[in-house]
C-alpha positions as a LaTeX table, in Angstrom:
\begin{tabular}{lrrr}
\hline
Residue & $x$ (\AA) & $y$ (\AA) & $z$ (\AA) \\
\hline
Unk1 & 0.00 & 0.00 & 0.00 \\
Unk2 & 1.53 & 3.31 & $-1.00$ \\
Unk3 & 1.01 & 6.98 & $-0.38$ \\
Unk4 & $-1.71$ & 8.77 & $-2.22$ \\
Unk5 & 1.05 & 11.02 & $-3.52$ \\
Unk6 & 2.53 & 8.74 & $-6.19$ \\
Unk7 & 4.98 & 10.81 & $-8.16$ \\
Unk8 & 8.03 & 9.65 & $-10.12$ \\
Unk9 & 11.28 & 9.87 & $-8.24$ \\
Unk10 & 13.70 & 12.27 & $-9.89$ \\
Unk11 & 17.36 & 11.38 & $-9.59$ \\
Unk12 & 19.36 & 14.28 & $-8.25$ \\
Unk13 & 22.29 & 14.85 & $-10.59$ \\
Unk14 & 24.33 & 17.19 & $-8.41$ \\
Unk15 & 27.14 & 16.32 & $-6.07$ \\
Unk16 & 25.92 & 14.10 & $-3.23$ \\
Unk17 & 26.90 & 15.01 & 0.30 \\
Unk18 & 29.18 & 12.48 & 1.95 \\
Unk19 & 27.27 & 9.86 & 3.93 \\
Unk20 & 29.76 & 10.41 & 6.76 \\
Unk21 & 28.26 & 13.87 & 7.37 \\
Unk22 & 25.00 & 12.81 & 8.97 \\
Unk23 & 23.84 & 16.37 & 9.67 \\
Unk24 & 23.91 & 17.29 & 5.99 \\
Unk25 & 23.31 & 13.87 & 4.45 \\
Unk26 & 20.74 & 14.25 & 1.69 \\
Unk27 & 18.62 & 11.66 & $-0.03$ \\
Unk28 & 19.46 & 11.59 & $-3.76$ \\
Unk29 & 15.79 & 11.94 & $-4.71$ \\
Unk30 & 13.96 & 15.20 & $-5.24$ \\
Unk31 & 11.11 & 15.78 & $-2.83$ \\
Unk32 & 7.69 & 15.71 & $-4.44$ \\
Unk33 & 6.66 & 18.80 & $-2.48$ \\
Unk34 & 9.57 & 21.17 & $-1.83$ \\
Unk35 & 9.12 & 24.00 & 0.64 \\
Unk36 & 8.44 & 27.01 & $-1.58$ \\
Unk37 & 7.36 & 30.44 & $-0.38$ \\
Unk38 & 6.78 & 29.06 & 3.10 \\
Unk39 & 4.52 & 26.18 & 2.07 \\
Unk40 & 4.86 & 22.53 & 1.09 \\
Unk41 & 2.12 & 21.01 & $-1.07$ \\
Unk42 & 0.45 & 24.41 & $-0.79$ \\
Unk43 & $-0.77$ & 23.39 & 2.67 \\
Unk44 & 1.92 & 22.85 & 5.28 \\
Unk45 & 3.86 & 25.80 & 6.69 \\
Unk46 & 7.59 & 25.22 & 6.44 \\
Unk47 & 11.07 & 26.64 & 6.30 \\
Unk48 & 14.06 & 24.72 & 4.95 \\
Unk49 & 12.19 & 21.40 & 5.14 \\
Unk50 & 10.86 & 19.59 & 2.05 \\
Unk51 & 7.97 & 17.13 & 2.04 \\
Unk52 & 8.41 & 13.82 & 0.24 \\
Unk53 & 5.13 & 12.14 & 1.14 \\
Unk54 & 2.33 & 11.61 & 3.60 \\
Unk55 & 0.50 & 8.41 & 4.56 \\
Unk56 & $-2.94$ & 8.68 & 6.10 \\
Unk57 & $-4.07$ & 6.84 & 9.21 \\
Unk58 & $-6.28$ & 4.67 & 7.00 \\
Unk59 & $-3.32$ & 3.62 & 4.88 \\
Unk60 & $-1.25$ & 2.89 & 7.97 \\
Unk61 & $-3.86$ & 0.98 & 9.95 \\
Unk62 & $-6.36$ & $-0.22$ & 7.36 \\
Unk63 & $-9.06$ & 1.10 & 9.68 \\
Unk64 & $-9.37$ & 4.84 & 10.27 \\
Unk65 & $-12.22$ & 4.52 & 12.79 \\
Unk66 & $-10.96$ & 5.23 & 16.30 \\
Unk67 & $-7.27$ & 4.78 & 15.42 \\
Unk68 & $-4.62$ & 7.42 & 16.02 \\
Unk69 & $-0.84$ & 7.66 & 15.83 \\
Unk70 & 1.64 & 7.99 & 18.67 \\
Unk71 & 5.37 & 7.23 & 18.79 \\
Unk72 & 7.74 & 6.65 & 15.87 \\
Unk73 & 11.23 & 5.20 & 15.42 \\
Unk74 & 13.40 & 4.00 & 12.55 \\
Unk75 & 15.40 & 0.98 & 11.41 \\
Unk76 & 17.85 & 0.39 & 8.58 \\
Unk77 & 18.21 & $-3.17$ & 7.31 \\
Unk78 & 21.98 & $-3.69$ & 7.12 \\
Unk79 & 21.55 & $-6.41$ & 4.50 \\
Unk80 & 19.31 & $-4.56$ & 2.05 \\
Unk81 & 20.06 & $-0.95$ & 3.16 \\
Unk82 & 16.32 & $-0.35$ & 3.27 \\
Unk83 & 15.14 & 2.30 & 5.71 \\
Unk84 & 11.89 & 1.71 & 7.58 \\
Unk85 & 9.63 & 3.89 & 9.69 \\
Unk86 & 8.23 & 2.07 & 12.74 \\
Unk87 & 4.92 & 3.82 & 13.37 \\
Unk88 & 3.00 & 3.49 & 16.62 \\
Unk89 & $-0.79$ & 3.22 & 16.39 \\
Unk90 & $-3.35$ & 3.08 & 19.16 \\
Unk91 & $-3.96$ & $-0.58$ & 18.32 \\
Unk92 & $-0.48$ & $-1.77$ & 17.32 \\
Unk93 & 2.36 & $-0.93$ & 14.95 \\
Unk94 & 2.77 & $-0.25$ & 11.23 \\
Unk95 & 6.06 & $-0.76$ & 9.39 \\
Unk96 & 6.74 & 1.45 & 6.37 \\
Unk97 & 9.44 & 1.08 & 3.71 \\
Unk98 & 10.68 & 4.60 & 2.94 \\
Unk99 & 13.50 & 3.63 & 0.55 \\
Unk100 & 11.49 & 5.44 & $-2.13$ \\
Unk101 & 10.48 & 8.38 & 0.05 \\
Unk102 & 8.03 & 9.82 & $-2.47$ \\
Unk103 & 6.25 & 6.44 & $-2.49$ \\
Unk104 & 6.41 & 4.93 & 1.03 \\
Unk105 & 4.92 & 1.46 & 1.35 \\
Unk106 & 3.21 & $-0.11$ & 4.36 \\
Unk107 & 4.80 & $-3.56$ & 4.40 \\
Unk108 & 3.61 & $-4.99$ & 7.72 \\
Unk109 & 1.47 & $-4.50$ & 10.79 \\
Unk110 & 1.74 & $-5.90$ & 14.31 \\
Unk111 & $-1.27$ & $-5.96$ & 16.65 \\
Unk112 & $-0.74$ & $-5.06$ & 20.28 \\
Unk113 & $-0.27$ & $-7.73$ & 22.92 \\
Unk114 & $-2.77$ & $-8.61$ & 25.59 \\
Unk115 & $-1.90$ & $-9.46$ & 29.19 \\
Unk116 & $-5.43$ & $-9.22$ & 30.52 \\
Unk117 & $-5.27$ & $-12.52$ & 32.36 \\
Unk118 & $-2.21$ & $-11.43$ & 34.30 \\
Unk119 & $-2.53$ & $-7.71$ & 34.91 \\
Unk120 & $-6.12$ & $-6.69$ & 34.13 \\
Unk121 & $-6.87$ & $-5.37$ & 37.60 \\
Unk122 & $-7.40$ & $-1.66$ & 36.91 \\
Unk123 & $-10.16$ & 0.16 & 35.09 \\
Unk124 & $-9.10$ & 2.72 & 32.53 \\
Unk125 & $-9.94$ & 5.48 & 35.03 \\
Unk126 & $-7.35$ & 4.12 & 37.46 \\
Unk127 & $-4.35$ & 4.32 & 35.15 \\
Unk128 & $-2.22$ & 7.35 & 36.08 \\
Unk129 & $-1.60$ & 8.30 & 32.44 \\
Unk130 & $-5.32$ & 9.02 & 32.11 \\
Unk131 & $-5.45$ & 11.24 & 35.19 \\
Unk132 & $-2.49$ & 13.60 & 34.84 \\
Unk133 & $-3.69$ & 15.75 & 31.99 \\
Unk134 & $-1.02$ & 14.23 & 29.75 \\
Unk135 & $-2.83$ & 13.77 & 26.48 \\
Unk136 & $-6.48$ & 13.96 & 25.56 \\
Unk137 & $-8.05$ & 12.02 & 28.40 \\
Unk138 & $-11.49$ & 11.75 & 26.83 \\
Unk139 & $-10.02$ & 10.34 & 23.63 \\
Unk140 & $-7.81$ & 7.93 & 25.55 \\
Unk141 & $-10.76$ & 6.56 & 27.47 \\
Unk142 & $-12.89$ & 6.25 & 24.33 \\
Unk143 & $-10.47$ & 3.89 & 22.59 \\
Unk144 & $-12.04$ & 0.45 & 22.75 \\
Unk145 & $-8.88$ & $-1.37$ & 21.73 \\
Unk146 & $-5.39$ & $-0.24$ & 22.59 \\
Unk147 & $-4.06$ & 2.95 & 24.13 \\
Unk148 & $-3.06$ & 6.48 & 23.22 \\
Unk149 & 0.45 & 5.68 & 24.45 \\
Unk150 & 2.83 & 3.32 & 22.68 \\
Unk151 & 6.63 & 3.46 & 22.50 \\
Unk152 & 9.16 & 1.56 & 20.39 \\
Unk153 & 12.95 & 1.32 & 20.16 \\
Unk154 & 15.34 & $-0.94$ & 18.21 \\
Unk155 & 18.28 & $-3.15$ & 19.16 \\
Unk156 & 20.08 & $-5.80$ & 17.10 \\
Unk157 & 17.47 & $-5.81$ & 14.30 \\
Unk158 & 14.61 & $-6.27$ & 16.78 \\
Unk159 & 11.86 & $-3.86$ & 17.81 \\
Unk160 & 10.89 & $-3.56$ & 21.47 \\
Unk161 & 7.41 & $-2.18$ & 22.08 \\
Unk162 & 5.56 & $-1.09$ & 25.23 \\
Unk163 & 2.25 & 0.64 & 25.93 \\
Unk164 & 0.77 & 2.64 & 28.78 \\
Unk165 & $-2.69$ & 2.64 & 30.37 \\
Unk166 & $-3.25$ & $-1.04$ & 29.62 \\
Unk167 & $-1.67$ & $-4.42$ & 30.45 \\
Unk168 & 0.76 & $-4.97$ & 27.60 \\
Unk169 & 4.27 & $-6.06$ & 28.61 \\
Unk170 & 7.13 & $-5.65$ & 26.14 \\
Unk171 & 6.73 & $-7.11$ & 22.67 \\
Unk172 & 9.83 & $-8.21$ & 20.77 \\
Unk173 & 9.67 & $-8.38$ & 16.97 \\
Unk174 & 12.42 & $-9.62$ & 14.65 \\
Unk175 & 12.52 & $-6.86$ & 12.03 \\
Unk176 & 14.19 & $-9.11$ & 9.49 \\
Unk177 & 10.68 & $-10.47$ & 8.89 \\
Unk178 & 10.03 & $-7.31$ & 6.88 \\
Unk179 & 12.22 & $-8.73$ & 4.11 \\
Unk180 & 9.40 & $-11.19$ & 3.38 \\
Unk181 & 7.16 & $-8.48$ & 1.94 \\
Unk182 & 6.09 & $-9.43$ & $-1.61$ \\
Unk183 & 3.34 & $-6.90$ & $-2.27$ \\
Unk184 & 0.74 & $-7.86$ & 0.34 \\
Unk185 & 0.88 & $-6.33$ & 3.80 \\
Unk186 & 2.35 & $-8.80$ & 6.29 \\
Unk187 & 0.28 & $-9.46$ & 9.40 \\
Unk188 & 2.92 & $-10.23$ & 12.01 \\
Unk189 & 3.00 & $-11.76$ & 15.47 \\
Unk190 & 5.64 & $-10.90$ & 18.05 \\
Unk191 & 8.59 & $-13.25$ & 18.59 \\
Unk192 & 8.68 & $-12.81$ & 22.35 \\
Unk193 & 6.66 & $-11.12$ & 25.07 \\
Unk194 & 8.33 & $-9.97$ & 28.27 \\
Unk195 & 5.51 & $-10.10$ & 30.82 \\
Unk196 & 7.04 & $-9.06$ & 34.13 \\
Unk197 & 5.22 & $-5.73$ & 33.93 \\
Unk198 & 1.90 & $-4.60$ & 32.52 \\
Unk199 & 1.95 & $-0.97$ & 31.36 \\
Unk200 & 5.08 & 1.07 & 30.69 \\
Unk201 & 5.13 & 4.60 & 29.38 \\
Unk202 & 8.44 & 4.32 & 27.54 \\
Unk203 & 11.17 & 1.90 & 26.61 \\
Unk204 & 14.76 & 3.15 & 26.51 \\
Unk205 & 17.61 & 1.10 & 25.01 \\
Unk206 & 21.35 & 1.53 & 25.35 \\
Unk207 & 22.61 & $-0.14$ & 22.19 \\
Unk208 & 26.18 & $-0.11$ & 23.52 \\
Unk209 & 25.33 & $-2.45$ & 26.40 \\
Unk210 & 22.25 & $-4.38$ & 25.25 \\
Unk211 & 20.05 & $-3.27$ & 28.13 \\
Unk212 & 16.53 & $-1.89$ & 27.96 \\
Unk213 & 14.95 & 0.36 & 30.57 \\
Unk214 & 11.18 & 0.46 & 30.94 \\
Unk215 & 10.01 & 3.78 & 32.37 \\
Unk216 & 6.63 & 4.58 & 33.81 \\
Unk217 & 5.93 & 1.05 & 35.04 \\
Unk218 & 3.03 & 1.05 & 37.51 \\
Unk219 & 2.13 & $-2.67$ & 37.51 \\
Unk220 & 4.92 & $-5.20$ & 37.86 \\
Unk221 & 5.90 & $-8.39$ & 39.61 \\
Unk222 & 9.33 & $-7.09$ & 40.59 \\
Unk223 & 9.93 & $-3.37$ & 39.88 \\
Unk224 & 7.28 & $-0.69$ & 39.50 \\
Unk225 & 3.92 & 0.00 & 41.16 \\
Unk226 & 1.64 & 2.85 & 42.19 \\
Unk227 & 3.62 & 2.95 & 45.44 \\
Unk228 & 7.03 & 3.50 & 43.84 \\
Unk229 & 8.48 & 3.36 & 40.36 \\
Unk230 & 11.65 & 4.12 & 38.40 \\
Unk231 & 13.57 & 2.15 & 35.76 \\
Unk232 & 12.70 & $-1.52$ & 35.23 \\
Unk233 & 15.94 & $-2.91$ & 33.73 \\
Unk234 & 15.97 & $-5.74$ & 31.17 \\
Unk235 & 18.83 & $-7.66$ & 29.57 \\
Unk236 & 18.10 & $-7.87$ & 25.83 \\
Unk237 & 21.48 & $-9.11$ & 24.60 \\
Unk238 & 19.58 & $-12.20$ & 23.49 \\
Unk239 & 16.66 & $-10.26$ & 21.97 \\
Unk240 & 14.16 & $-13.10$ & 21.81 \\
Unk241 & 14.86 & $-14.06$ & 25.42 \\
Unk242 & 14.72 & $-10.83$ & 27.43 \\
Unk243 & 15.35 & $-11.24$ & 31.15 \\
Unk244 & 14.90 & $-9.09$ & 34.23 \\
Unk245 & 18.18 & $-7.39$ & 35.17 \\
Unk246 & 17.48 & $-5.01$ & 38.03 \\
Unk247 & 15.56 & $-2.07$ & 39.44 \\
Unk248 & 16.45 & 1.57 & 39.90 \\
Unk249 & 14.16 & 3.53 & 42.22 \\
Unk250 & 15.03 & 6.68 & 44.17 \\
Unk251 & 12.24 & 8.59 & 45.89 \\
Unk252 & 14.45 & 11.29 & 47.40 \\
Unk253 & 14.17 & 13.90 & 44.60 \\
Unk254 & 10.44 & 14.38 & 45.31 \\
Unk255 & 7.83 & 16.38 & 43.39 \\
Unk256 & 6.22 & 13.25 & 41.96 \\
Unk257 & 2.68 & 12.99 & 40.59 \\
Unk258 & 2.25 & 9.33 & 39.63 \\
Unk259 & 4.35 & 7.52 & 42.22 \\
Unk260 & 7.46 & 8.19 & 44.32 \\
Unk261 & 10.54 & 7.74 & 42.12 \\
Unk262 & 8.51 & 7.72 & 38.89 \\
Unk263 & 10.52 & 8.29 & 35.70 \\
Unk264 & 8.68 & 9.33 & 32.55 \\
Unk265 & 11.50 & 8.94 & 30.02 \\
Unk266 & 15.27 & 8.62 & 29.89 \\
Unk267 & 18.39 & 8.49 & 27.77 \\
Unk268 & 20.97 & 5.89 & 28.83 \\
Unk269 & 24.54 & 6.03 & 27.53 \\
Unk270 & 28.08 & 4.93 & 28.21 \\
Unk271 & 29.25 & 8.24 & 29.60 \\
Unk272 & 32.24 & 9.84 & 27.88 \\
Unk273 & 31.53 & 13.46 & 28.72 \\
Unk274 & 33.62 & 16.05 & 30.56 \\
Unk275 & 33.10 & 14.74 & 34.13 \\
Unk276 & 36.14 & 12.47 & 34.48 \\
Unk277 & 34.84 & 10.96 & 37.72 \\
Unk278 & 32.08 & 9.14 & 35.84 \\
Unk279 & 33.61 & 8.41 & 32.45 \\
Unk280 & 33.07 & 4.82 & 31.31 \\
Unk281 & 29.99 & 4.30 & 33.47 \\
Unk282 & 26.54 & 3.49 & 32.13 \\
Unk283 & 24.53 & 6.58 & 33.03 \\
Unk284 & 20.83 & 7.36 & 32.59 \\
Unk285 & 19.60 & 10.94 & 32.27 \\
Unk286 & 16.04 & 10.74 & 33.55 \\
Unk287 & 13.08 & 13.05 & 33.03 \\
Unk288 & 11.35 & 12.34 & 36.32 \\
Unk289 & 8.19 & 14.47 & 36.54 \\
Unk290 & 9.49 & 17.20 & 38.87 \\
Unk291 & 13.21 & 16.70 & 38.32 \\
Unk292 & 16.10 & 15.83 & 36.08 \\
Unk293 & 17.72 & 12.81 & 37.78 \\
Unk294 & 21.09 & 11.36 & 36.76 \\
Unk295 & 21.74 & 7.72 & 37.71 \\
Unk296 & 24.64 & 5.29 & 37.48 \\
Unk297 & 23.17 & 1.97 & 36.32 \\
Unk298 & 26.46 & 0.19 & 35.59 \\
Unk299 & 25.80 & $-2.31$ & 38.38 \\
Unk300 & 22.28 & $-3.55$ & 37.72 \\
Unk301 & 22.14 & $-5.09$ & 41.19 \\
Unk302 & 22.98 & $-1.79$ & 42.87 \\
Unk303 & 22.25 & 1.30 & 40.75 \\
Unk304 & 22.79 & 4.67 & 42.41 \\
Unk305 & 21.74 & 8.29 & 41.96 \\
Unk306 & 24.58 & 10.61 & 40.97 \\
Unk307 & 22.73 & 13.92 & 41.08 \\
Unk308 & 19.40 & 15.64 & 40.52 \\
Unk309 & 17.93 & 19.12 & 40.18 \\
Unk310 & 14.70 & 20.90 & 39.41 \\
Unk311 & 13.67 & 24.34 & 38.25 \\
Unk312 & 11.10 & 26.20 & 40.33 \\
Unk313 & 8.55 & 26.64 & 37.53 \\
Unk314 & 8.95 & 23.12 & 36.15 \\
Unk315 & 5.52 & 21.53 & 35.74 \\
Unk316 & 6.33 & 18.14 & 34.19 \\
Unk317 & 9.76 & 16.90 & 33.13 \\
Unk318 & 8.64 & 14.85 & 30.14 \\
Unk319 & 11.64 & 13.88 & 27.98 \\
Unk320 & 15.08 & 15.08 & 27.04 \\
Unk321 & 18.28 & 14.38 & 25.11 \\
Unk322 & 22.01 & 15.02 & 25.52 \\
Unk323 & 24.13 & 17.15 & 23.24 \\
Unk324 & 26.63 & 14.94 & 21.45 \\
Unk325 & 29.49 & 16.06 & 23.71 \\
Unk326 & 27.32 & 15.08 & 26.72 \\
Unk327 & 27.74 & 18.53 & 28.27 \\
Unk328 & 24.13 & 19.73 & 28.08 \\
Unk329 & 20.71 & 18.12 & 28.44 \\
Unk330 & 17.72 & 19.62 & 26.63 \\
Unk331 & 14.34 & 18.85 & 28.18 \\
Unk332 & 10.65 & 19.20 & 27.35 \\
Unk333 & 8.19 & 20.37 & 30.01 \\
Unk334 & 4.83 & 19.01 & 28.89 \\
Unk335 & 2.55 & 20.98 & 31.20 \\
Unk336 & 4.05 & 24.45 & 31.64 \\
Unk337 & 2.30 & 25.94 & 28.61 \\
Unk338 & $-1.14$ & 24.93 & 29.85 \\
Unk339 & $-0.61$ & 25.28 & 33.59 \\
Unk340 & 1.26 & 28.60 & 33.48 \\
Unk341 & $-0.36$ & 30.05 & 30.36 \\
Unk342 & 2.92 & 30.75 & 28.61 \\
Unk343 & 4.59 & 30.00 & 25.29 \\
Unk344 & 6.72 & 27.01 & 24.32 \\
Unk345 & 9.98 & 26.67 & 26.24 \\
Unk346 & 12.87 & 24.22 & 25.87 \\
Unk347 & 14.74 & 23.75 & 29.16 \\
Unk348 & 18.54 & 23.51 & 29.07 \\
Unk349 & 20.67 & 21.90 & 31.77 \\
Unk350 & 24.43 & 22.04 & 32.22 \\
Unk351 & 25.46 & 18.46 & 33.08 \\
Unk352 & 29.23 & 18.83 & 32.85 \\
Unk353 & 29.30 & 18.00 & 36.57 \\
Unk354 & 26.97 & 15.00 & 36.89 \\
Unk355 & 26.78 & 15.32 & 40.67 \\
Unk356 & 25.53 & 18.90 & 40.38 \\
Unk357 & 23.43 & 19.52 & 37.27 \\
Unk358 & 22.60 & 23.21 & 36.82 \\
Unk359 & 19.70 & 24.90 & 35.06 \\
Unk360 & 21.10 & 27.19 & 32.35 \\
Unk361 & 17.85 & 28.69 & 31.15 \\
Unk362 & 15.29 & 28.04 & 28.49 \\
Unk363 & 14.90 & 28.81 & 24.85 \\
Unk364 & 11.62 & 30.64 & 24.22 \\
Unk365 & 9.88 & 29.64 & 21.01 \\
Unk366 & 7.58 & 31.99 & 19.12 \\
Unk367 & 4.71 & 29.54 & 19.55 \\
Unk368 & 2.20 & 28.47 & 22.19 \\
Unk369 & 2.27 & 24.73 & 21.50 \\
Unk370 & 3.32 & 22.02 & 23.96 \\
Unk371 & 6.80 & 20.61 & 23.45 \\
Unk372 & 6.71 & 16.81 & 23.51 \\
Unk373 & 9.75 & 14.86 & 22.22 \\
Unk374 & 13.17 & 16.04 & 21.07 \\
Unk375 & 16.32 & 14.41 & 19.74 \\
Unk376 & 19.77 & 15.77 & 18.98 \\
Unk377 & 21.97 & 14.93 & 16.00 \\
Unk378 & 25.14 & 16.86 & 15.44 \\
Unk379 & 24.61 & 20.53 & 16.21 \\
Unk380 & 20.84 & 20.47 & 15.84 \\
Unk381 & 17.87 & 19.66 & 18.05 \\
Unk382 & 14.84 & 18.12 & 16.35 \\
Unk383 & 11.75 & 18.88 & 18.41 \\
Unk384 & 8.22 & 17.54 & 17.94 \\
Unk385 & 6.04 & 20.22 & 19.48 \\
Unk386 & 2.50 & 18.95 & 18.95 \\
Unk387 & 0.57 & 21.67 & 17.06 \\
Unk388 & 3.77 & 23.37 & 15.85 \\
Unk389 & 5.13 & 20.24 & 14.21 \\
Unk390 & 8.86 & 19.70 & 13.72 \\
Unk391 & 11.10 & 22.50 & 14.98 \\
Unk392 & 14.84 & 22.35 & 14.20 \\
Unk393 & 17.14 & 24.40 & 16.43 \\
Unk394 & 20.80 & 25.32 & 15.98 \\
Unk395 & 22.64 & 24.54 & 19.23 \\
Unk396 & 25.68 & 26.77 & 18.71 \\
Unk397 & 24.63 & 28.96 & 21.65 \\
Unk398 & 23.47 & 26.17 & 23.94 \\
Unk399 & 25.84 & 27.17 & 26.78 \\
Unk400 & 23.83 & 30.37 & 27.24 \\
Unk401 & 20.43 & 28.97 & 26.16 \\
Unk402 & 20.75 & 31.05 & 23.00 \\
Unk403 & 19.33 & 28.67 & 20.41 \\
Unk404 & 18.16 & 29.57 & 16.92 \\
Unk405 & 15.35 & 28.06 & 14.89 \\
Unk406 & 16.75 & 27.29 & 11.44 \\
Unk407 & 14.01 & 25.08 & 9.99 \\
Unk408 & 10.50 & 23.78 & 10.68 \\
Unk409 & 7.65 & 21.77 & 9.20 \\
Unk410 & 4.17 & 22.29 & 10.64 \\
Unk411 & 1.68 & 19.44 & 10.21 \\
Unk412 & $-1.08$ & 21.55 & 11.83 \\
Unk413 & $-0.60$ & 25.00 & 10.26 \\
Unk414 & $-4.06$ & 26.18 & 11.29 \\
Unk415 & $-3.16$ & 26.35 & 15.00 \\
Unk416 & $-0.35$ & 26.31 & 17.52 \\
Unk417 & $-2.70$ & 25.98 & 20.51 \\
Unk418 & $-1.42$ & 24.31 & 23.67 \\
Unk419 & $-3.34$ & 21.07 & 23.17 \\
Unk420 & $-2.32$ & 17.43 & 22.81 \\
Unk421 & $-2.77$ & 17.26 & 19.05 \\
Unk422 & $-0.39$ & 17.36 & 16.13 \\
Unk423 & 3.09 & 15.89 & 15.89 \\
Unk424 & 3.84 & 13.29 & 18.57 \\
Unk425 & 7.45 & 12.51 & 17.68 \\
Unk426 & 10.12 & 12.34 & 15.01 \\
Unk427 & 13.08 & 10.15 & 14.06 \\
Unk428 & 16.04 & 12.14 & 12.65 \\
Unk429 & 18.75 & 9.46 & 12.68 \\
Unk430 & 18.46 & 7.92 & 9.19 \\
Unk431 & 21.73 & 7.97 & 7.27 \\
Unk432 & 19.83 & 9.21 & 4.21 \\
Unk433 & 18.98 & 12.47 & 5.97 \\
Unk434 & 15.24 & 11.74 & 5.88 \\
Unk435 & 13.11 & 12.46 & 8.94 \\
Unk436 & 9.81 & 10.72 & 9.68 \\
Unk437 & 7.10 & 12.44 & 11.72 \\
Unk438 & 4.02 & 10.96 & 13.39 \\
Unk439 & 0.99 & 13.22 & 13.52 \\
Unk440 & $-1.64$ & 11.94 & 15.94 \\
Unk441 & $-4.71$ & 12.62 & 13.78 \\
Unk442 & $-3.22$ & 12.95 & 10.29 \\
Unk443 & $-0.63$ & 10.25 & 9.70 \\
Unk444 & 3.00 & 9.74 & 8.72 \\
Unk445 & 5.11 & 12.45 & 7.08 \\
Unk446 & 8.43 & 11.83 & 5.32 \\
Unk447 & 10.48 & 15.03 & 5.15 \\
Unk448 & 14.04 & 16.24 & 4.72 \\
Unk449 & 15.65 & 19.41 & 6.05 \\
Unk450 & 18.01 & 21.60 & 4.05 \\
Unk451 & 20.58 & 22.73 & 6.60 \\
Unk452 & 23.52 & 23.52 & 4.31 \\
\hline
\end{tabular}
């Protein structure tokens, strides 16, 4: 099944940018809808971002009734060099071949798991995700199958998928199955199901170590409940046989809404930043509701907190990402726009001393939308800010919170209201330079920035 925008791919005859320069890598095809005079396809507001294609929710799910999009990630098949978008739906996953970005193809779908027999003890009203004002609560409760929240990451050619506000566990799917596509959409089943927790808000993977970290676990046999939560650690070095590895919970930082110690999202790395005391350790930078919390998880049997900090006006530390030199941490606050009636702000933390993270300041956008997910590649931050779409920021002035917007693509040009609609997330790490965006109520967008 392909996009409704089926246009011939034009081979770009100019000099191709070296694939080693991932910031400026450019797909050798011409975009079907270049950004011209501030618009792509005559509809979407843009600057320095071209539109290749769009896939509707119907094309992605096969059923547009009551289905929405959520998270998105990417995978490149090392054997075929095919790039895929892994698109989260409220009832499962869709897998899209974007090797011809003007003509993306849905090659497979995976339905969500079901752990009702094991963890179905809460009504939808009792799940914390439905009671915090994070997302459209009425819509979340109206979904008869699935959940508004789904998250996916990739390790060793396998996808790892979790979902919040329902008993789900962690699905494991061998992505090499996508090679079997012959023209008819594959209906897949997962290869493994890790069932030691029910809901999880996010799954974080450190590809350097082969460990996954489930965040936002509120039902679990061993780590995570409504009484206390944190990071539920899983060994995925053998992807089809994931095993429980340990538990990180620290309730000391305080200012929690869901549960003491609750972590909403994280980035876990082998630390090689400027703080020599902690170099070589496996460190997680956690967005923990009221705080930024930095933890040493090298010893899964005895993880420890290194440092934490909060900013007085912080409403909800939602998600964040490190600069590539691991000196600064950019963070989204998902509730400050609505709770404080102010415009979009990206929080910036100086983490050069892990024991004592310091708030630098925030970059003030010229929009009112809620900032949701951001990622950093090279010297740019790629933010998905709900009704303002993809915002690309130059980080040259990050030390003084002096960022500069250099490009954007707005999937909801009619509004930038502070509501939970629009672009959920983006994946900017394809070697081709393509970026895929998931818009909750519209579908998948394949775009490419021009940052030369």
